MDTraj code that builds the backbone (N, CA, C; nanometers):
import mdtraj as md
import numpy as np

residues = "UNK UNK UNK UNK UNK UNK UNK UNK UNK UNK UNK UNK UNK UNK UNK UNK UNK UNK UNK UNK UNK UNK UNK UNK UNK UNK UNK UNK UNK UNK UNK UNK UNK UNK UNK UNK UNK UNK UNK UNK UNK UNK UNK UNK UNK UNK UNK UNK UNK UNK UNK UNK UNK UNK UNK UNK UNK UNK UNK UNK UNK UNK UNK UNK UNK UNK UNK UNK UNK UNK UNK UNK UNK UNK UNK UNK".split()
xyz = np.array([
    [0.7951, -15.3587, -17.6006],
    [0.8999, -15.4005, -17.5085],
    [0.8463, -15.5144, -17.4240],
    [0.9276, -15.6155, -17.4090],
    [0.8896, -15.7297, -17.3266],
    [0.9471, -15.7144, -17.1861],
    [0.8980, -15.7975, -17.0967],
    [0.9502, -15.7963, -16.9598],
    [1.0990, -15.8318, -16.9595],
    [1.1378, -15.9263, -17.0452],
    [1.2797, -15.9641, -17.0519],
    [1.3669, -15.8479, -17.0991],
    [1.3175, -15.7703, -17.1937],
    [1.3923, -15.6533, -17.2418],
    [1.4044, -15.5486, -17.1317],
    [1.2975, -15.5314, -17.0557],
    [1.3007, -15.4352, -16.9451],
    [1.4000, -15.4822, -16.8380],
    [1.3975, -15.6119, -16.8078],
    [1.4925, -15.6663, -16.7100],
    [1.6364, -15.6458, -16.7571],
    [1.6602, -15.6707, -16.8856],
    [1.7949, -15.6536, -16.9409],
    [1.8378, -15.5073, -16.9332],
    [1.7438, -15.4155, -16.9610],
    [1.7726, -15.2723, -16.9517],
    [1.8169, -15.2370, -16.8100],
    [1.7435, -15.2854, -16.7111],
    [1.7774, -15.2571, -16.5711],
    [1.9123, -15.3171, -16.5340],
    [1.9353, -15.4403, -16.5763],
    [2.0608, -15.5071, -16.5436],
    [2.1791, -15.4352, -16.6077],
    [2.1631, -15.3966, -16.7349],
    [2.2703, -15.3279, -16.8075],
    [2.3077, -15.1966, -16.7403],
    [2.2095, -15.1277, -16.6874],
    [2.2337, -14.9967, -16.6268],
    [2.2423, -15.0021, -16.4748],
    [2.2400, -15.1231, -16.4204],
    [2.2495, -15.1429, -16.2759],
    [2.1408, -15.0639, -16.2020],
    [2.0175, -15.0749, -16.2506],
    [1.9033, -15.0059, -16.1911],
    [1.8104, -15.1056, -16.1238],
    [1.7572, -15.0689, -16.0090],
    [1.6507, -15.1479, -15.9488],
    [1.5191, -15.1049, -16.0128],
    [1.4163, -15.1867, -15.9943],
    [1.2841, -15.1470, -16.0457],
    [1.2396, -15.0169, -15.9794],
    [1.2721, -15.0023, -15.8534],
    [1.2339, -14.8794, -15.7814],
    [1.3000, -14.7578, -15.8464],
    [1.4302, -14.7680, -15.8753],
    [1.5020, -14.6558, -15.9368],
    [1.4467, -14.6255, -16.0765],
    [1.4232, -14.7300, -16.1548],
    [1.3677, -14.7090, -16.2879],
    [1.2291, -14.6474, -16.2794],
    [1.1475, -14.7001, -16.1904],
    [1.0109, -14.6472, -16.1755],
    [1.0138, -14.4982, -16.1410],
    [1.1019, -14.4587, -16.0508],
    [1.1133, -14.3175, -16.0131],
    [1.1554, -14.2320, -16.1328],
    [1.2461, -14.2846, -16.2141],
    [1.2955, -14.2078, -16.3285],
    [1.1890, -14.1874, -16.4365],
    [1.0952, -14.2832, -16.4479],
    [0.9949, -14.2720, -16.5538],
    [0.8560, -14.2360, -16.5013],
    [0.8470, -14.2026, -16.3729],
    [0.7211, -14.1544, -16.3174],
    [0.6194, -14.2623, -16.2865],
    [0.6672, -14.3783, -16.2470],
    [0.5780, -14.4872, -16.2076],
    [0.6045, -14.5236, -16.0622],
    [0.5167, -14.6078, -16.0097],
    [0.5436, -14.6639, -15.8783],
    [0.6200, -14.7944, -15.8977],
    [0.6936, -14.8329, -15.7962],
    [0.7672, -14.9586, -15.8040],
    [0.6706, -15.0755, -15.8219],
    [0.5595, -15.0730, -15.7494],
    [0.4607, -15.1796, -15.7597],
    [0.3993, -15.1890, -15.8984],
    [0.3713, -15.0740, -15.9572],
    [0.3156, -15.0727, -16.0927],
    [0.4120, -15.1329, -16.1935],
    [0.5379, -15.0995, -16.1794],
    [0.6389, -15.1529, -16.2702],
    [0.6572, -15.3031, -16.2473],
    [0.6602, -15.3445, -16.1218],
    [0.6747, -15.4869, -16.0916],
    [0.5564, -15.5676, -16.1464],
    [0.4358, -15.5130, -16.1340],
    [0.3183, -15.5820, -16.1876],
    [0.3278, -15.5959, -16.3388],
    [0.3720, -15.4905, -16.4054],
    [0.3854, -15.4943, -16.5509],
    [0.4865, -15.6004, -16.5928],
    [0.5952, -15.6118, -16.5170],
    [0.6976, -15.7109, -16.5479],
    [0.6432, -15.8513, -16.5213],
    [0.5764, -15.8714, -16.4069],
    [0.5213, -16.0025, -16.3731],
    [0.4243, -16.0517, -16.4798],
    [0.3410, -15.9599, -16.5273],
    [0.2393, -15.9960, -16.6261],
    [0.2919, -15.9895, -16.7689],
    [0.4178, -15.9480, -16.7833],
    [0.4776, -15.9256, -16.9157],
    [0.3853, -15.8396, -17.0007],
    [0.3393, -15.7317, -16.9381],
    [0.2451, -15.6405, -17.0027],
    [0.2973, -15.4976, -16.9877],
    [0.4056, -15.4680, -17.0599],
    [0.4669, -15.3360, -17.0537],
    [0.3899, -15.2456, -17.1494],
    [0.3307, -15.1407, -17.0953],
    [0.2497, -15.0521, -17.1795],
    [0.3374, -14.9767, -17.2790],
    [0.2735, -14.9298, -17.3833],
    [0.3465, -14.8509, -17.4840],
    [0.4040, -14.7255, -17.4206],
    [0.3291, -14.6648, -17.3303],
    [0.3759, -14.5436, -17.2624],
    [0.5010, -14.5724, -17.1789],
    [0.5015, -14.6843, -17.1080],
    [0.6177, -14.7224, -17.0272],
    [0.7371, -14.7511, -17.1170],
    [0.7132, -14.8228, -17.2248],
    [0.8221, -14.8552, -17.3185],
    [0.8817, -14.7284, -17.3773],
    [0.7970, -14.6331, -17.4140],
    [0.8464, -14.5077, -17.4711],
    [0.9232, -14.4270, -17.3671],
    [0.8773, -14.4284, -17.2424],
    [0.9486, -14.3583, -17.1356],
    [1.0875, -14.4189, -17.1157],
    [1.0969, -14.5505, -17.1227],
    [1.2261, -14.6174, -17.1077],
    [1.3167, -14.5845, -17.2256],
    [1.2608, -14.5806, -17.3463],
    [1.3400, -14.5442, -17.4640],
    [1.3929, -14.4013, -17.4520],
    [1.3096, -14.3107, -17.4034],
    [1.3544, -14.1726, -17.3835],
    [1.4641, -14.1658, -17.2777],
    [1.4488, -14.2437, -17.1715],
    [1.5516, -14.2479, -17.0680],
    [1.6828, -14.2986, -17.1268],
    [1.6735, -14.4030, -17.2089],
    [1.7932, -14.4579, -17.2746],
    [1.8587, -14.3517, -17.3626],
    [1.7785, -14.2779, -17.4367],
    [1.8324, -14.1734, -17.5247],
    [1.8978, -14.0619, -17.4439],
    [1.8347, -14.0226, -17.3354],
    [1.8911, -13.9180, -17.2495],
    [2.0253, -13.9629, -17.1930],
    [2.0329, -14.0872, -17.1464],
    [2.1585, -14.1371, -17.0903],
    [2.2681, -14.1426, -17.1966],
    [2.2324, -14.1838, -17.3170],
    [2.3304, -14.1861, -17.4266],
    [2.3791, -14.0454, -17.4592],
    [2.2881, -13.9501, -17.4610],
    [2.3270, -13.8116, -17.4893],
    [2.4160, -13.7552, -17.3789],
    [2.3876, -13.7901, -17.2555],
    [2.4726, -13.7458, -17.1443],
    [2.6137, -13.8017, -17.1596],
    [2.6237, -13.9276, -17.2018],
    [2.7558, -13.9870, -17.2241],
    [2.8292, -13.9143, -17.3360],
    [2.7576, -13.8804, -17.4425],
    [2.8191, -13.8084, -17.5541],
    [2.8672, -13.6711, -17.5101],
    [2.7885, -13.6033, -17.4295],
    [2.8280, -13.4715, -17.3797],
    [2.9521, -13.4841, -17.2920],
    [2.9560, -13.5866, -17.2073],
    [3.0729, -13.6072, -17.1214],
    [3.1966, -13.6333, -17.2067],
    [3.1823, -13.7126, -17.3121],
    [3.2949, -13.7382, -17.4029],
    [3.3392, -13.6087, -17.4704],
    [3.2434, -13.5290, -17.5137],
    [3.2738, -13.4018, -17.5784],
    [3.3475, -13.3094, -17.4809],
    [3.3015, -13.3033, -17.3583],
    [3.3656, -13.2174, -17.2581],
    [3.5089, -13.2630, -17.2310],
    [3.5301, -13.3934, -17.2266],
    [3.6649, -13.4454, -17.2052],
    [3.7550, -13.4088, -17.3230],
    [3.7046, -13.4254, -17.4427],
    [3.7808, -13.3888, -17.5622],
    [3.8102, -13.2391, -17.5641],
    [3.7121, -13.1612, -17.5276],
    [3.7288, -13.0155, -17.5231],
    [3.8403, -12.9778, -17.4248],
    [3.8430, -13.0425, -17.3097],
    [3.9459, -13.0140, -17.2095],
    [4.0846, -13.0526, -17.2612],
    [4.0922, -13.1661, -17.3297],
    [4.2200, -13.2100, -17.3851],
    [4.2684, -13.1125, -17.4912],
    [4.1808, -13.0711, -17.5790],
    [4.2184, -12.9768, -17.6848],
    [4.2589, -12.8422, -17.6264],
    [4.1851, -12.7980, -17.5258],
    [4.2175, -12.6696, -17.4620],
    [4.3578, -12.6770, -17.3997],
    [4.3862, -12.7876, -17.3337],
    [4.5174, -12.8048, -17.2713],
    [4.6277, -12.8113, -17.3770],
    [4.6018, -12.8785, -17.4875],
    [4.7008, -12.8925, -17.5946],
    [4.7284, -12.7582, -17.6620],
    [4.6288, -12.6740, -17.6717],
    [4.6434, -12.5454, -17.7394],
    [4.7062, -12.4393, -17.6507],
    [4.7083, -12.4599, -17.5230],
    [4.7658, -12.3610, -17.4318],
    [4.9103, -12.3821, -17.4122],
])
top = md.Topology()
chain = top.add_chain()
for i, resn in enumerate(residues, 1):
    res = top.add_residue(resn, chain, resSeq=i)
    for name in ("N", "CA", "C"):
        top.add_atom(name, md.element.get_by_symbol(name[0]), res)
traj = md.Trajectory(xyz[None], top)
């Protein structure tokens, strides 16, 4: 993962570096240094990928719950 990809990830999800750092167990300064140096560790990249997967799964669950509610209402 490059610094530009990390920046795009934050922008897409409307996250500050501080918020992202908290979510993946880093300090804001550590994350900012990694971005400045364009030296995103493999561990950081994998943590971000897992966060992305978790967020996608949460969206899928929310969609499923909405569909479930619609079907329940239609069947009653």
